C-alpha positions as CSV (number, residue, x, y, z in Angstrom):
1,M,0.0,0.0,0.0
2,G,2.8,2.3,0.8
3,L,4.5,1.7,-2.5
4,A,1.2,2.3,-4.4
5,R,0.8,5.6,-2.6
6,A,4.3,6.7,-3.3
7,A,3.9,5.7,-7.0
8,G,0.7,7.8,-7.1
9,R,2.5,10.8,-5.7
10,L,5.4,10.4,-8.1
11,S,3.1,10.1,-11.1
12,R,1.9,13.7,-10.5
13,H,5.4,14.9,-11.1
14,R,6.3,13.2,-14.3
15,G,8.0,16.3,-15.8
16,A,10.4,16.5,-12.8
17,L,11.0,12.8,-12.9
18,G,11.8,13.0,-16.6
19,L,14.3,15.8,-16.0
20,A,15.9,13.8,-13.1
21,G,16.1,10.7,-15.3
22,L,17.7,12.8,-18.1
23,L,20.4,14.1,-15.8
24,L,21.1,10.7,-14.3
25,A,21.3,9.1,-17.7
26,F,23.6,11.9,-19.1
27,T,25.9,11.5,-16.1
28,G,26.0,7.7,-16.3
29,V,26.6,7.6,-20.1
30,S,29.4,10.3,-19.8
31,M,31.1,8.5,-17.0
32,V,31.1,5.3,-19.0
33,L,32.3,6.9,-22.2
34,N,34.6,9.6,-20.9
35,P,38.2,8.2,-20.6
36,T,39.4,10.9,-18.3
37,H,37.7,9.5,-15.2
38,A,39.1,7.0,-12.8
39,T,38.3,3.3,-13.6
40,G,36.1,2.9,-10.5
41,L,33.8,5.7,-11.7
42,V,32.7,3.5,-14.7
43,W,30.7,1.3,-12.3
44,L,29.2,4.4,-10.6
45,G,28.3,5.6,-14.1
46,L,26.6,2.3,-14.9
47,A,24.5,2.6,-11.7
48,L,23.5,6.1,-12.6
49,L,22.6,5.1,-16.1
50,V,20.4,2.3,-14.8
51,A,18.7,4.7,-12.4
52,G,18.1,7.2,-15.2
53,V,16.6,4.6,-17.4
54,A,14.4,3.5,-14.5
55,F,13.1,7.1,-14.1
56,F,12.4,7.2,-17.8
57,A,10.6,3.9,-17.7
58,F,8.3,5.1,-14.9
59,V,7.6,8.3,-16.8
60,V,6.7,6.6,-20.1
61,W,5.0,3.6,-18.6
62,P,1.4,3.3,-20.0
63,R,-1.3,4.7,-17.8
64,S,-4.5,3.0,-17.0
65,T,-6.3,4.6,-19.9
66,P,-4.9,4.4,-23.4
67,A,-3.3,7.6,-24.6
68,A,-4.4,9.2,-27.9
69,V,-2.2,8.8,-30.9
70,R,0.5,11.4,-31.3
71,T,1.3,12.8,-34.7
72,P,4.4,11.3,-36.3
73,S,7.5,13.0,-35.1
74,M,10.3,14.5,-37.3
75,G,12.5,11.7,-36.0
76,S,10.2,8.9,-37.1
77,R,9.8,10.4,-40.5
78,L,13.6,10.8,-40.8
79,L,14.2,7.1,-39.8
80,R,11.5,6.0,-42.2
81,R,13.4,7.8,-45.1
82,L,16.7,6.5,-43.9
83,S,15.3,2.9,-43.8
84,W,13.9,3.2,-47.3
85,G,10.3,3.5,-46.2
86,G,10.8,0.9,-43.4
87,R,12.0,-1.8,-45.8
88,L,15.4,-2.0,-44.1
89,V,14.1,-2.3,-40.5
90,P,14.0,-6.2,-40.7
91,F,17.7,-6.1,-41.6
92,F,18.7,-4.0,-38.6
93,P,19.9,-7.0,-36.5
94,A,22.1,-8.1,-39.5
95,F,23.5,-4.6,-39.7
96,G,24.2,-4.5,-35.9
97,A,26.0,-7.9,-36.1
98,A,28.1,-6.7,-39.0
99,I,29.1,-3.6,-37.1
100,V,30.2,-5.7,-34.1
101,V,32.3,-7.9,-36.4
102,L,33.9,-4.9,-38.2
103,D,34.7,-3.1,-35.0
104,V,36.3,-6.2,-33.4
105,G,38.2,-6.9,-36.5
106,Y,39.4,-3.4,-36.8
107,N,40.8,-3.5,-33.2
108,L,42.4,-7.0,-33.7
109,F,44.0,-6.4,-37.0
110,L,44.5,-2.7,-37.6
111,A,44.6,-0.8,-34.3
112,A,47.8,-0.5,-32.3
113,T,46.2,-2.2,-29.3
114,P,43.2,-4.6,-29.3
115,G,41.6,-2.8,-26.3
116,L,38.2,-1.0,-26.7
117,G,38.4,2.8,-26.7
118,T,35.6,5.3,-26.2
119,E,34.7,5.3,-29.8
120,D,34.6,1.5,-29.9
121,I,32.1,1.5,-27.0
122,I,29.9,4.0,-28.9
123,V,30.0,1.8,-32.0
124,L,29.1,-1.3,-30.0
125,L,26.3,0.4,-28.2
126,S,25.0,1.6,-31.6
127,A,25.1,-2.0,-32.8
128,A,23.2,-3.2,-29.8
129,T,20.5,-0.6,-30.5
130,L,20.1,-2.0,-34.0
131,L,20.0,-5.6,-32.7
132,A,17.2,-4.7,-30.2
133,Y,15.2,-2.2,-32.3
134,G,12.7,-4.7,-33.7
135,F,12.0,-6.3,-30.3
136,I,10.7,-3.1,-28.7
137,P,6.9,-2.8,-28.7
138,S,5.4,-0.2,-31.0
139,R,3.8,1.7,-28.1
140,Y,7.4,2.7,-27.1
141,A,8.2,3.7,-30.7
142,R,9.2,7.3,-29.7
143,E,11.6,6.1,-27.0
144,R,13.0,3.5,-29.4
145,D,13.5,6.1,-32.1
146,F,15.2,8.5,-29.6
147,V,17.8,5.9,-28.6
148,L,18.5,5.0,-32.3
149,L,18.8,8.7,-33.3
150,F,21.0,9.4,-30.3
151,F,23.6,6.8,-31.3
152,L,23.3,7.8,-35.0
153,F,24.2,11.4,-34.2
154,L,26.8,10.4,-31.6
155,D,28.5,8.3,-34.3
156,L,28.4,11.3,-36.7
157,I,29.9,13.7,-34.1
158,L,32.5,11.5,-32.5
159,V,33.3,8.4,-34.6
160,V,33.1,9.5,-38.2
161,P,35.5,12.5,-37.8
162,L,38.0,10.2,-36.1
163,L,37.8,7.6,-38.9
164,A,38.1,10.4,-41.5
165,A,41.2,11.7,-39.7
166,R,42.8,8.3,-39.6
167,G,42.0,7.7,-43.2
168,V,43.5,11.0,-44.3
169,T,46.7,10.6,-42.2
170,H,47.0,6.8,-42.9
171,S,47.5,6.3,-39.2
172,V,45.4,4.1,-36.9
173,D,46.6,6.1,-33.9
174,A,45.6,9.6,-35.2
175,S,43.2,11.6,-33.0
176,V,41.0,14.6,-33.8
177,D,42.7,17.6,-32.1
178,V,41.5,20.3,-34.5
179,Y,38.7,21.2,-32.1
180,S,41.2,22.0,-29.4
181,W,43.3,24.0,-31.7
182,T,40.5,26.1,-33.3
183,A,37.7,26.3,-30.8
184,L,39.1,25.7,-27.3
185,A,42.7,26.5,-26.5
186,P,42.9,30.1,-28.1
187,E,39.5,31.0,-26.6
188,T,40.5,29.7,-23.1
189,G,43.8,31.6,-23.3
190,A,41.9,34.8,-24.2
191,I,39.5,34.4,-21.3
192,L,42.3,33.7,-18.8
193,S,44.1,36.8,-20.0
194,L,40.9,38.8,-19.2
195,F,41.2,37.4,-15.6
196,G,44.8,38.5,-15.4
197,V,46.4,35.1,-15.9
198,P,49.4,35.4,-18.3
199,N,49.5,32.4,-20.6
200,T,50.6,31.2,-24.0
201,V,49.1,28.7,-26.4
202,H,51.6,26.7,-28.5
203,A,52.5,23.4,-30.0
204,V,54.0,20.7,-27.7
205,A,56.7,18.3,-28.9
206,G,55.4,14.8,-29.1
207,Y,51.7,15.8,-29.2
208,T,49.4,16.9,-32.0
209,A,47.2,18.7,-29.4
210,P,47.9,22.3,-28.3
211,G,49.5,23.2,-25.0
212,L,48.6,26.1,-22.7
213,T,51.4,27.3,-20.5
214,F,51.1,29.4,-17.3
215,T,53.0,30.0,-14.1
216,P,51.0,29.4,-10.8
217,V,51.1,32.3,-8.3
218,N,52.8,30.2,-5.7
219,S,55.4,28.6,-8.0
220,S,58.3,29.8,-10.1
221,V,58.0,26.8,-12.4
222,A,55.9,27.2,-15.5
223,A,53.2,24.5,-16.0
224,T,51.9,23.3,-19.4
225,L,48.4,21.8,-19.8
226,V,48.1,19.7,-23.0
227,I,44.5,19.9,-24.2
228,T,44.2,16.5,-25.9
229,T,41.0,15.1,-27.4
230,A,40.3,13.1,-24.2
231,C,40.3,16.2,-22.0
232,S,38.9,18.8,-24.5
233,G,35.3,18.2,-23.4
234,I,34.4,17.0,-26.9
235,Y,32.9,13.8,-25.5
236,S,30.6,15.6,-23.1
237,F,29.6,18.0,-26.0
238,G,29.0,15.1,-28.3
239,I,26.7,13.3,-25.8
240,F,24.7,16.5,-25.2
241,A,24.5,17.4,-28.8
242,A,23.4,13.9,-29.9
243,A,20.8,13.6,-27.2
244,Y,19.5,17.2,-27.7
245,I,19.0,16.7,-31.5
246,A,17.4,13.3,-30.9
247,F,15.1,14.8,-28.3
248,L,13.9,17.6,-30.5
249,L,13.4,15.2,-33.5
250,T,11.4,12.7,-31.5
251,E,9.3,15.0,-29.4
252,Y,8.1,17.4,-32.1
253,G,6.2,16.8,-35.3
254,H,7.1,19.9,-37.2
255,P,10.0,22.4,-37.1
256,S,9.4,25.9,-35.9
257,R,11.4,29.1,-35.5
258,R,11.5,28.7,-31.7
259,L,12.7,25.1,-32.1
260,W,15.6,26.1,-34.4
261,L,16.4,29.0,-32.1
262,L,16.7,26.7,-29.1
263,L,18.7,24.2,-31.1
264,V,21.3,26.9,-31.8
265,L,21.1,28.2,-28.2
266,G,21.7,24.6,-26.9
267,F,24.9,24.2,-28.9
268,A,26.1,27.7,-27.9
269,A,25.4,27.0,-24.2
270,S,27.2,23.7,-24.4
271,Y,30.2,25.4,-26.0
272,A,30.2,28.2,-23.4
273,A,30.0,25.6,-20.5
274,N,33.0,23.8,-21.9
275,L,35.0,27.0,-22.1
276,L,34.0,27.8,-18.5
277,R,35.2,24.3,-17.5
278,M,38.6,24.8,-18.9
279,V,38.9,28.3,-17.4
280,V,38.0,26.9,-13.9
281,I,40.5,24.1,-14.2
282,V,43.4,26.5,-15.0
283,L,42.3,29.0,-12.4
284,V,42.4,26.3,-9.7
285,G,45.9,25.4,-10.7
286,Y,47.0,29.0,-11.1
287,Y,45.9,30.1,-7.6
288,T,46.2,27.0,-5.5
289,D,49.1,24.8,-6.8
290,T,52.6,25.2,-5.6
291,T,55.9,23.6,-6.6
292,A,55.4,20.9,-3.9
293,S,51.8,20.1,-5.0
294,D,53.0,19.4,-8.6
295,L,49.6,20.5,-10.2
296,Q,47.6,18.0,-8.1
297,N,44.9,20.5,-7.5
298,L,44.6,21.2,-11.2
299,L,44.3,17.5,-11.9
300,L,41.7,17.1,-9.3
301,A,39.7,20.0,-10.8
302,H,40.2,18.4,-14.2
303,S,38.5,15.2,-13.0
304,Y,35.6,16.6,-11.0
305,A,35.1,20.4,-11.4
306,G,34.1,20.0,-15.0
307,W,31.2,17.7,-13.9
308,I,29.9,20.2,-11.5
309,V,29.8,22.9,-14.3
310,F,28.4,20.4,-16.8
311,L,25.5,19.2,-14.7
312,A,24.7,22.6,-13.4
313,W,24.2,24.2,-16.8
314,L,22.6,21.0,-18.1
315,A,19.9,21.2,-15.4
316,L,19.3,24.9,-16.0
317,F,19.2,24.5,-19.8
318,W,16.8,21.6,-19.8
319,G,14.6,23.2,-17.2
320,A,14.4,26.3,-19.4
321,L,13.8,24.1,-22.5
322,F,10.7,22.4,-20.9
323,K,9.4,25.8,-19.8
324,F,9.7,27.7,-23.1
325,L,9.3,24.8,-25.5
326,P,6.7,22.5,-23.8
327,L,6.3,19.0,-25.0
328,E,3.5,18.3,-27.4
329,K,0.5,16.7,-25.9
330,E,-1.0,13.4,-27.1
331,G,-2.5,14.0,-30.5
332,G,0.2,16.3,-31.6
333,E,-1.0,19.5,-29.8
334,A,1.4,21.8,-28.0
335,S,0.6,22.7,-24.4
336,P,-1.3,26.0,-24.0
337,A,1.9,27.9,-23.0
338,A,3.6,27.1,-26.3
339,A,1.1,28.1,-28.9
340,P,-2.6,28.1,-29.9
341,A,-4.1,24.6,-30.2
342,A,-3.1,22.8,-33.4
343,P,-5.9,22.0,-35.9
344,S,-7.6,18.7,-35.9
345,P,-5.6,15.8,-37.3
346,R,-5.7,15.6,-41.1
347,T,-7.6,12.7,-42.6
348,N,-5.8,12.9,-46.0
349,V,-2.5,11.5,-44.7
350,C,-1.4,8.1,-43.6
351,G,-1.7,7.7,-39.8
352,I,1.6,6.0,-39.6
353,C,4.1,7.7,-42.0
354,A,2.1,11.0,-42.3
355,E,2.6,11.0,-46.1
356,S,-0.3,12.0,-48.4
357,L,-2.8,9.3,-49.3
358,S,-3.2,8.7,-53.0
359,P,-5.3,6.4,-55.1
360,A,-2.1,5.1,-56.7
361,I,-0.9,3.7,-53.3
362,P,-3.1,1.0,-51.7
363,A,-4.6,2.2,-48.4
364,V,-6.9,0.6,-45.8
365,R,-9.3,2.0,-43.2
366,C,-9.0,0.4,-39.8
367,A,-12.0,-0.6,-37.8
368,C,-11.4,2.4,-35.5
369,G,-11.7,4.8,-38.5
370,A,-8.0,5.6,-39.0
371,I,-6.6,5.3,-42.5
372,H,-3.1,3.9,-43.3
373,H,-1.1,2.8,-46.3
374,R,-1.5,-0.9,-46.5
375,A,2.4,-1.3,-46.6
376,C,2.8,0.9,-43.6
377,L,0.2,-1.1,-41.6
378,A,1.9,-4.4,-42.6
379,A,5.3,-3.1,-41.6
380,T,4.2,-1.9,-38.1
381,G,2.0,-4.9,-37.5
382,E,-0.7,-2.9,-35.7
383,C,-2.8,0.3,-35.9
384,P,-1.2,3.0,-33.8
385,A,-4.6,4.5,-33.1
386,C,-6.3,1.5,-31.5
387,H,-3.4,-1.1,-31.3
388,R,-5.4,-3.7,-33.2
389,K,-3.2,-6.2,-35.0
390,A,-3.0,-5.7,-38.7
391,A,-5.2,-8.7,-39.5
392,K,-8.0,-7.6,-37.1
393,A,-7.6,-3.9,-38.0
394,T,-8.4,-4.6,-41.7
395,G,-10.7,-7.5,-41.4
396,G,-13.9,-7.0,-43.3
397,V,-13.4,-3.3,-44.1
398,A,-13.0,-1.7,-47.5
399,D,-9.9,0.1,-48.8
400,G,-10.1,3.8,-48.8
401,N,-8.0,6.9,-49.8
């Protein structure tokens, strides 16, 4: 009885639970993927990831009454086009297995060491998503699409540039340091100069990444911080960017000026937070480290202060996002704070793919009244409006446009 009462109270705060689950999942994924953290933190990251997923599962778990059908999201339409109208979805498990074989083979026969790096984990998780995609019930289609889109964009942001750099340089050990050279080290040095911290940004022998040299207040020995790919913050930015794009694509049916504005604002805020992280790290070393401490305070800040900054701005940004760009209600309508109510759902489009109905493409009317392309209904296996199986949905009813 106590658990039921607690669950009832929590169900009244689904928005707050969703935000908490988002923060926990972000933290867990980043702790698992980010190589700058101590080994023991990987297990903590896994625990936080499980907790975040549990929060999400509670938020999206079906309520006692069936929810109305939501309009197809931009993400579902994008995946439908990428999968050739859904024809490639049955082959997703084969694609996932092929990706696993290719990644393992790359590490065994081409990489300098057979160990799995951060990019390998991303690729293997993407493969696992493809393997499991077809086993997730259609009532969780939006959450399923979110995960697939998240890893798709994460691969585009973090994995593809690395493979391109290694292909251009013909080196399996090459890393992507152009971000540190162009968009992090010079800007960090300029901000530190504004704070009165003399510093120089320069190349470092033996590294392709830039170095930032400064002399702590309580030391006469100059210190150089090499901003490699692993400590540049690109992994945290990639995780945020991929999840943010996937979230917008799967939660909204149509692009809007406010949506594009918040997309640009999200990237700008993430970049600013990363600059703030680097500045805080250097300031800690500049004011607290001595010759005896040997930059231990800076290293401590490098491992943990960045997370405080990252999670703080993440909570503020997502809270503002939910306030100024509310989620669409069931049926595709935005909440009253966002915009006037959307018009009634159109009846001249397929209820699954949202493409126009045409006499040239066979369509069928479900027993509940919804109209779908016959191929779309066969691919999904059930009507999204009433969840009747395809055979029962079309039994004894005539085709329509």
